[in-house]
C-alpha positions as CSV (number, residue, x, y, z in Angstrom):
1,X,54.0,-11.4,48.2
2,X,51.5,-11.6,45.3
3,X,51.3,-8.2,43.5
4,X,47.9,-6.8,42.6
5,X,47.1,-6.2,38.9
6,X,46.1,-3.1,37.0
7,X,44.0,-3.3,33.9
8,X,45.6,-2.0,30.6
9,X,42.2,-0.8,29.4
10,X,42.3,-3.4,26.6
11,X,40.1,-6.4,27.4
12,X,42.0,-8.8,25.1
13,X,45.4,-7.8,26.4
14,X,44.3,-8.2,30.0
15,X,43.2,-11.7,29.1
16,X,46.6,-12.5,27.6
17,X,48.3,-11.0,30.7
18,X,46.3,-13.2,33.0
19,X,44.2,-10.3,34.4
20,X,46.4,-7.3,33.8
21,X,49.9,-5.9,34.6
22,X,51.3,-6.5,38.1
23,X,51.1,-3.1,39.7
24,X,54.0,-0.8,40.7
25,X,56.5,-2.2,38.2
26,X,58.2,-1.0,35.1
27,X,57.3,-2.4,31.7
28,X,58.7,-2.2,28.2
29,X,56.5,-1.8,25.2
30,X,58.5,-2.5,22.0
31,X,57.6,-2.1,18.4
32,X,58.5,-0.2,15.2
33,X,56.8,3.1,14.5
34,X,53.1,2.7,13.5
35,X,52.4,-0.6,15.4
36,X,50.2,1.1,18.0
37,X,52.4,1.7,21.0
38,X,51.1,5.2,21.7
39,X,47.5,4.0,21.3
40,X,48.1,1.3,23.8
41,X,49.8,3.7,26.2
42,X,46.9,6.2,26.1
43,X,44.3,3.4,26.7
44,X,46.4,2.4,29.7
45,X,46.3,5.9,31.1
46,X,42.6,6.5,30.3
47,X,41.8,3.3,32.3
48,X,43.6,4.9,35.2
49,X,41.6,8.1,34.8
50,X,38.3,6.1,34.9
51,X,39.5,4.6,38.1
52,X,40.1,8.0,39.6
53,X,43.9,7.7,39.5
54,X,46.5,10.4,38.7
55,X,48.3,9.6,35.5
56,X,51.2,11.2,33.6
57,X,52.3,11.0,29.9
58,X,55.9,12.2,29.3
59,X,56.6,12.6,25.6
60,X,60.1,13.0,24.2
61,X,59.2,12.9,20.5
62,X,55.5,13.6,19.8
63,X,54.0,17.0,20.6
64,X,50.9,17.6,22.7
65,X,49.1,18.5,19.5
66,X,50.0,15.2,17.9
67,X,48.8,13.3,21.0
68,X,45.5,15.2,20.9
69,X,45.0,14.2,17.2
70,X,45.5,10.6,18.1
71,X,42.9,11.0,20.9
72,X,40.4,12.7,18.6
73,X,40.7,10.0,16.0
74,X,39.5,7.5,18.6
75,X,36.9,9.7,20.1
76,X,38.7,10.2,23.4
77,X,39.3,13.1,25.7
78,X,42.7,13.5,27.3
79,X,41.2,15.4,30.2
80,X,42.6,14.0,33.4
81,X,46.0,13.0,31.8
82,X,48.9,15.2,32.8
83,X,50.9,15.7,29.6
84,X,54.6,16.8,29.8
85,X,56.2,17.6,26.5
86,X,60.0,17.2,27.1
87,X,60.8,17.9,23.5
88,X,59.2,21.4,23.7
89,X,61.2,22.2,26.8
90,X,64.7,21.0,25.7
91,X,65.0,20.9,22.0
92,X,66.3,24.0,20.2
93,X,67.3,24.9,16.6
94,X,70.1,27.1,18.0
95,X,73.4,25.4,16.7
96,X,75.2,26.7,19.8
97,X,72.7,24.9,22.1
98,X,73.7,21.7,23.8
99,X,71.1,19.2,22.6
100,X,72.0,16.5,25.1
101,X,69.6,15.9,28.0
102,X,72.3,14.0,29.8
103,X,75.4,16.0,30.5
104,X,78.8,14.2,30.6
105,X,79.1,14.8,34.4
106,X,79.4,11.8,36.6
107,X,75.8,11.9,37.7
108,X,73.0,9.5,37.2
109,X,70.5,12.0,35.8
110,X,71.0,15.3,34.0
111,X,69.4,18.6,34.9
112,X,66.5,18.0,32.5
113,X,65.8,14.5,33.8
114,X,65.9,15.8,37.3
115,X,63.3,18.4,36.4
116,X,61.2,15.7,34.9
117,X,61.4,13.6,38.0
118,X,60.6,16.6,40.1
119,X,57.4,16.8,38.1
120,X,56.7,13.2,38.9
121,X,57.2,13.9,42.6
122,X,54.8,16.8,42.4
123,X,52.0,14.9,40.6
124,X,52.6,11.5,42.2
125,X,50.9,9.5,39.5
126,X,49.7,5.9,39.8
127,X,50.4,5.4,36.1
128,X,53.1,6.9,33.9
129,X,54.3,6.6,30.3
130,X,57.6,7.5,28.8
131,X,57.3,7.9,25.0
132,X,59.8,7.1,23.5
133,X,63.1,5.7,24.7
134,X,64.8,6.1,21.3
135,X,65.2,9.8,22.1
136,X,66.9,9.0,25.4
137,X,69.1,6.5,23.7
138,X,70.3,9.1,21.2
139,X,70.8,11.8,23.8
140,X,72.7,9.5,26.1
141,X,75.3,9.0,23.3
142,X,76.7,5.7,24.6
143,X,75.3,2.4,25.8
144,X,76.7,2.5,29.3
145,X,75.2,5.9,30.1
146,X,71.9,4.9,28.5
147,X,71.7,1.8,30.6
148,X,72.5,3.8,33.7
149,X,69.7,6.3,32.9
150,X,67.1,3.5,32.5
151,X,68.3,1.8,35.7
152,X,68.1,5.2,37.4
153,X,64.5,5.5,36.3
154,X,63.7,2.0,37.5
155,X,65.2,2.6,41.0
156,X,63.5,6.0,41.2
157,X,60.1,4.5,40.6
158,X,60.7,1.6,43.0
159,X,58.5,2.3,46.0
160,X,56.6,5.1,44.3
161,X,53.5,3.0,43.9
162,X,53.4,3.8,40.2
163,X,53.1,1.4,37.2
164,X,55.3,2.6,34.4
165,X,55.3,1.9,30.6
166,X,58.5,2.7,28.6
167,X,57.8,2.8,24.9
168,X,60.6,1.8,22.6
169,X,60.6,1.9,18.8
170,X,63.5,-0.7,18.5
171,X,66.0,1.7,16.9
172,X,68.9,0.1,18.9
173,X,71.3,-2.4,17.4
174,X,69.9,-5.8,16.6
175,X,70.2,-8.1,19.6
176,X,70.2,-5.3,22.1
177,X,68.5,-6.8,25.1
178,X,69.6,-4.3,27.7
179,X,66.1,-2.9,28.2
180,X,64.4,-6.3,28.2
181,X,66.7,-7.4,31.1
182,X,65.9,-4.4,33.2
183,X,62.1,-4.3,32.7
184,X,59.7,-6.4,34.8
185,X,57.8,-7.3,31.7
186,X,58.2,-6.9,27.9
187,X,55.4,-6.7,25.3
188,X,56.3,-6.8,21.6
189,X,54.1,-5.3,18.9
190,X,54.5,-6.1,15.2
191,X,53.0,-5.1,11.9
192,X,53.4,-7.7,9.2
193,X,52.8,-6.6,5.5
194,X,51.0,-9.1,3.2
195,X,51.1,-9.4,-0.5
196,X,47.5,-8.2,-0.7
197,X,45.1,-6.7,1.8
198,X,45.6,-4.9,5.1
199,X,48.8,-5.4,7.1
200,X,48.5,-7.9,10.0
201,X,49.1,-6.6,13.5
202,X,50.1,-8.9,16.3
203,X,51.3,-8.7,19.9
204,X,53.3,-11.0,22.1
205,X,54.2,-11.0,25.8
206,X,57.8,-11.9,25.8
207,X,58.4,-11.6,29.5
208,X,56.3,-11.1,32.6
209,X,58.0,-11.8,35.9
210,X,56.1,-13.5,38.7
211,X,52.9,-14.3,36.9
212,X,51.6,-16.7,34.2
213,X,50.4,-15.3,30.9
214,X,49.3,-16.7,27.5
215,X,52.4,-16.9,25.4
216,X,52.7,-16.8,21.7
217,X,51.5,-14.3,19.1
218,X,48.0,-12.8,19.3
219,X,46.3,-11.0,16.4
220,X,45.3,-7.4,17.1
221,X,43.9,-4.4,15.2
222,X,43.4,-0.7,15.6
223,X,39.9,0.7,15.0
224,X,38.2,3.9,16.1
225,X,38.1,3.4,19.9
226,X,41.6,2.0,20.3
227,X,43.6,-1.1,20.1
228,X,41.8,-4.5,20.0
229,X,43.6,-7.7,21.0
230,X,42.3,-11.1,20.0
231,X,43.8,-13.7,22.4
232,X,44.9,-16.9,20.9
233,X,42.3,-19.5,21.5
234,X,43.3,-22.5,23.7
235,X,40.3,-24.9,23.6
236,X,41.5,-26.9,26.7
237,X,40.8,-23.8,28.8
238,X,37.0,-24.0,28.0
239,X,35.9,-27.5,28.7
240,X,32.3,-28.1,29.6
241,X,30.2,-31.2,30.1
242,X,27.5,-31.4,27.4
243,X,24.6,-33.7,27.1
244,X,24.5,-36.1,24.2
245,X,21.7,-35.3,21.7
246,X,20.9,-35.7,18.1
247,X,20.4,-32.6,15.8
248,X,17.7,-33.1,13.2
249,X,17.8,-31.4,9.8
250,X,14.0,-31.3,9.3
251,X,14.4,-33.6,6.3
252,X,13.6,-37.2,7.5
253,X,15.4,-38.9,4.6
254,X,18.6,-36.9,5.3
255,X,18.4,-37.7,9.0
256,X,17.9,-41.4,8.2
257,X,21.1,-41.3,6.1
258,X,23.0,-40.0,9.1
259,X,21.6,-42.8,11.4
260,X,18.9,-40.7,12.9
261,X,20.5,-37.2,12.8
262,X,23.7,-35.3,13.4
263,X,25.3,-35.5,16.9
264,X,25.3,-32.4,19.0
265,X,28.6,-30.7,19.4
266,X,30.3,-32.4,16.5
267,X,32.0,-30.9,13.4
268,X,30.7,-32.0,10.1
269,X,32.4,-31.6,6.7
270,X,30.2,-31.1,3.7
271,X,32.6,-32.1,0.8
272,X,31.9,-31.9,-2.9
273,X,32.2,-29.9,-6.1
274,X,30.7,-26.4,-6.6
275,X,27.0,-26.5,-7.0
276,X,26.5,-30.0,-5.6
277,X,24.2,-28.9,-2.8
278,X,26.6,-28.4,0.2
279,X,25.5,-24.9,1.1
280,X,21.8,-25.7,0.6
281,X,22.1,-28.6,3.1
282,X,23.9,-26.4,5.5
283,X,21.2,-23.8,5.3
284,X,18.6,-26.5,5.9
285,X,20.3,-27.3,9.2
286,X,20.3,-23.6,10.1
287,X,16.6,-23.2,9.4
288,X,15.9,-26.4,11.5
289,X,17.8,-24.9,14.4
290,X,15.8,-21.6,14.0
291,X,12.5,-23.6,14.0
292,X,13.6,-25.1,17.3
293,X,14.1,-21.6,18.7
294,X,17.9,-21.9,18.6
295,X,20.4,-19.5,17.0
296,X,22.5,-20.4,14.0
297,X,25.5,-18.4,12.9
298,X,26.5,-18.5,9.2
299,X,29.8,-17.1,8.1
300,X,29.8,-16.6,4.4
301,X,33.2,-16.0,2.6
302,X,31.8,-16.0,-0.9
303,X,28.0,-15.6,-1.2
304,X,26.4,-12.3,-0.3
305,X,23.3,-12.4,2.0
306,X,21.1,-11.0,-0.9
307,X,22.1,-13.9,-3.2
308,X,21.6,-16.4,-0.4
309,X,18.1,-15.1,0.4
310,X,17.1,-15.3,-3.3
311,X,18.6,-18.8,-3.9
312,X,17.1,-20.2,-0.7
313,X,13.6,-18.8,-1.3
314,X,13.5,-20.5,-4.7
315,X,13.5,-23.9,-3.0
316,X,11.1,-23.0,-0.2
317,X,13.6,-21.9,2.5
318,X,12.7,-18.5,3.9
319,X,16.1,-17.6,5.4
320,X,15.4,-13.9,5.5
321,X,12.5,-14.4,7.8
322,X,14.6,-16.1,10.5
323,X,17.4,-13.5,10.0
324,X,14.8,-10.7,10.8
325,X,13.8,-12.7,13.9
326,X,17.4,-12.9,15.1
327,X,17.5,-16.7,14.9
328,X,19.9,-16.9,12.0
329,X,22.8,-14.5,11.9
330,X,24.7,-14.1,8.6
331,X,28.1,-12.5,8.7
332,X,29.6,-11.8,5.2
333,X,33.4,-11.9,5.5
334,X,35.6,-9.5,3.6
335,X,38.6,-11.8,2.7
336,X,41.1,-8.9,2.4
337,X,40.3,-7.4,5.8
338,X,40.3,-10.5,8.1
339,X,42.9,-12.0,10.4
340,X,42.5,-15.5,11.9
341,X,42.4,-14.1,15.5
342,X,39.8,-11.6,14.6
343,X,37.6,-14.3,13.1
344,X,38.0,-16.6,16.1
345,X,37.2,-13.7,18.4
346,X,34.0,-12.9,16.6
347,X,32.9,-16.5,16.7
348,X,33.7,-16.7,20.5
349,X,31.9,-13.5,21.2
350,X,28.7,-14.5,19.4
351,X,28.6,-18.0,20.9
352,X,29.1,-16.8,24.5
353,X,25.4,-15.9,24.7
354,X,24.5,-19.6,25.2
355,X,21.8,-19.5,22.6
356,X,23.8,-20.6,19.6
357,X,23.6,-24.2,18.7
358,X,25.0,-24.2,15.1
359,X,27.9,-22.5,13.3
360,X,28.3,-22.7,9.5
361,X,31.6,-21.8,7.8
362,X,30.8,-21.5,4.1
363,X,33.2,-22.1,2.7
364,X,36.5,-23.4,4.2
365,X,38.0,-22.6,0.8
366,X,37.2,-18.9,1.3
367,X,38.6,-19.1,4.9
368,X,41.9,-20.4,3.6
369,X,42.0,-18.1,0.7
370,X,41.3,-15.1,2.9
371,X,44.5,-15.7,4.8
372,X,46.9,-17.4,2.3
373,X,50.0,-16.1,4.0
374,X,49.0,-17.2,7.5
375,X,50.9,-20.1,8.9
376,X,49.3,-22.9,11.1
377,X,45.8,-21.8,9.9
378,X,44.5,-25.4,10.1
379,X,45.9,-25.7,13.6
380,X,43.9,-22.6,14.6
381,X,40.8,-24.1,13.0
382,X,41.3,-27.2,15.0
383,X,41.3,-25.2,18.2
384,X,38.1,-23.4,17.1
385,X,36.3,-26.6,16.3
386,X,37.4,-28.1,19.6
387,X,36.2,-25.1,21.5
388,X,32.8,-25.1,19.8
389,X,32.4,-28.8,20.4
390,X,33.1,-28.3,24.1
391,X,30.3,-25.7,24.2
392,X,27.9,-28.2,22.7
393,X,27.8,-26.3,19.4
394,X,27.6,-28.1,16.1
395,X,29.8,-26.9,13.3
396,X,29.3,-27.3,9.6
397,X,32.3,-26.8,7.3
398,X,31.6,-26.4,3.6
399,X,34.5,-27.4,1.4
400,X,34.4,-27.2,-2.4
401,X,36.6,-29.7,-4.2
402,X,38.4,-29.1,-7.5
403,X,36.7,-30.5,-10.5
404,X,33.1,-31.4,-11.3
405,X,33.0,-35.2,-11.7
406,X,35.1,-38.2,-10.8
407,X,36.1,-40.0,-7.6
408,X,39.6,-38.4,-7.2
409,X,38.8,-34.7,-6.9
410,X,41.3,-32.6,-5.0
411,X,40.7,-30.4,-2.0
412,X,42.6,-27.2,-1.0
413,X,43.7,-28.8,2.3
414,X,43.0,-32.2,3.9
415,X,40.8,-31.3,6.9
416,X,38.8,-34.5,6.9
417,X,40.6,-35.7,10.1
418,X,39.3,-32.6,11.9
419,X,35.7,-33.5,11.3
420,X,33.6,-36.0,13.3
421,X,31.2,-36.5,10.3
422,X,31.8,-36.3,6.6
423,X,29.0,-35.9,4.0
424,X,30.2,-36.5,0.5
425,X,28.4,-34.8,-2.5
426,X,28.9,-35.8,-6.1
427,X,27.6,-35.2,-9.6
428,X,26.9,-38.2,-11.8
429,X,25.6,-38.7,-15.3
430,X,22.5,-40.9,-15.8
431,X,20.0,-41.2,-18.7
432,X,21.3,-38.1,-20.4
433,X,21.0,-35.9,-17.2
434,X,23.4,-34.6,-14.6
435,X,22.2,-35.7,-11.1
436,X,23.4,-35.2,-7.6
437,X,24.3,-37.9,-5.1
438,X,25.0,-37.7,-1.3
439,X,26.5,-40.3,1.1
440,X,27.9,-40.4,4.6
441,X,31.5,-41.7,4.6
442,X,32.3,-41.0,8.3
443,X,30.4,-40.6,11.6
444,X,32.3,-41.0,14.8
445,X,29.2,-40.7,16.9
446,X,27.6,-44.0,15.8
447,X,26.3,-46.0,13.0
448,X,25.1,-44.5,9.7
449,X,23.7,-45.6,6.3
450,X,26.5,-46.4,4.0
451,X,24.4,-46.3,0.8
452,X,24.7,-43.6,-1.9
453,X,21.5,-41.8,-2.5
454,X,20.2,-39.3,-5.0
455,X,19.9,-35.7,-3.8
456,X,17.2,-33.5,-5.3
457,X,16.0,-30.0,-4.8
458,X,12.3,-30.1,-5.8
459,X,11.4,-26.5,-6.3
460,X,9.4,-25.1,-3.4
461,X,9.3,-28.5,-1.7
462,X,13.0,-28.2,-0.7
463,X,15.5,-31.0,-0.2
464,X,14.7,-34.6,-1.1
465,X,17.0,-37.6,-0.5
466,X,15.9,-40.6,-2.5
467,X,16.3,-44.3,-2.1
468,X,19.7,-46.0,-2.3
469,X,21.1,-46.2,-5.8
470,X,21.4,-50.0,-5.7
471,X,20.8,-50.3,-9.4
472,X,23.9,-48.2,-10.3
473,X,27.6,-49.0,-9.9
474,X,30.3,-46.4,-10.1
475,X,28.3,-43.4,-9.0
476,X,31.3,-41.8,-7.5
477,X,33.2,-41.9,-10.8
478,X,30.6,-39.6,-12.3
479,X,29.6,-42.1,-15.1
480,X,27.9,-45.1,-13.4
481,X,26.7,-48.2,-15.2
482,X,23.5,-50.1,-14.5
483,X,24.0,-53.0,-12.2
484,X,22.9,-56.2,-13.8
485,X,21.2,-59.0,-11.9
486,X,23.4,-62.1,-11.5
487,X,22.4,-64.9,-13.9
488,X,21.0,-68.1,-12.3
């Protein structure tokens, strides 16, 4: 029989769990102190309160006052949650007192545990939380009695129509899998310190019997309002049929270079040294989208919106106007505060409106530098680009190369294979001046002009792409020579 599912009260976690937790089962939430187990548990119970259910929180370590402080910090009210502070009832500073909840008698539950379960019988909750099992482990004194206590809880709740969360702070011996084998499902929460910036939080469903779930690590964070989970993006789950179309830049000479324009739903790499015009061309595409009544998203990892407005206006691009109209959205990213999952979640949320046609990431260098200790970052980027392409959204990736001139400038990471189209920008010296050149070196969607052309920014007239530089040879080296006509 297929079990119904209950929401955890956390949208992202429900997504990872395939809709929620199978009801009327016992689950283990594991993680070291500070990872957010209590926050998750309170959100789980508050969701039950919103559904009109009776819920119970049994704390063996934190006091009611401490739980109230957690709730206040998130703007919650614990009204509707039955709080039972076991520590206040049992613990004593009297050295003559017996501090063990579980007496050495040959019984499954001690007197205190029996009183606790009598309370459960009285309230008959639909959701219950035990926080935390480390106290029970210490009081049980040996592994056999501890396992029996947990099994007794599991058997007790069987048939009670109650979904139970057991919180554990992993103070047991390494490799202790007793709890995991007993529980119907296991959720692991971690906090990973970085060399700089905020700690990364992540969550993983290790086990969930009888139902499918999204495996692997998922980034998460705690903000005012509770725990946020950012499910790992799997592009294959979001395939859509899109109509083929060409995206114009609004600059005829640039569109001509691309064989008529950029293909809809493709990812394009704008590659070149700093100052060669990559960001300006990306902004031109954003303005063209806005002029068509479409929405463009610009994620800036380096340049502030104020600087972007000023620089763009100097060449006749009034970005601020379209921002005020809601047709261009600029998100300035704080590199020290971002996790990959959070970034992907933000992009997905913004693009689900169906109005977004263009996403600009400026720059990929900033994206990589923002998360230097994250593994498989390029793989995550691949999933994001695939997802956007399947939604018919064009993506522009700005990448700054190391160096200023020459044909062999390095990049922070080779992502050219991810892009469907590659625009190459270069500086070159000619007649005592530094000039810019642009060319298309790759376009999977069709034919393109293979010539190298001069790129100019003509004041308030904006972007200008000149005629092919047939008279020069070696433009990509940075120091070209004039091509001489062959002698007859």
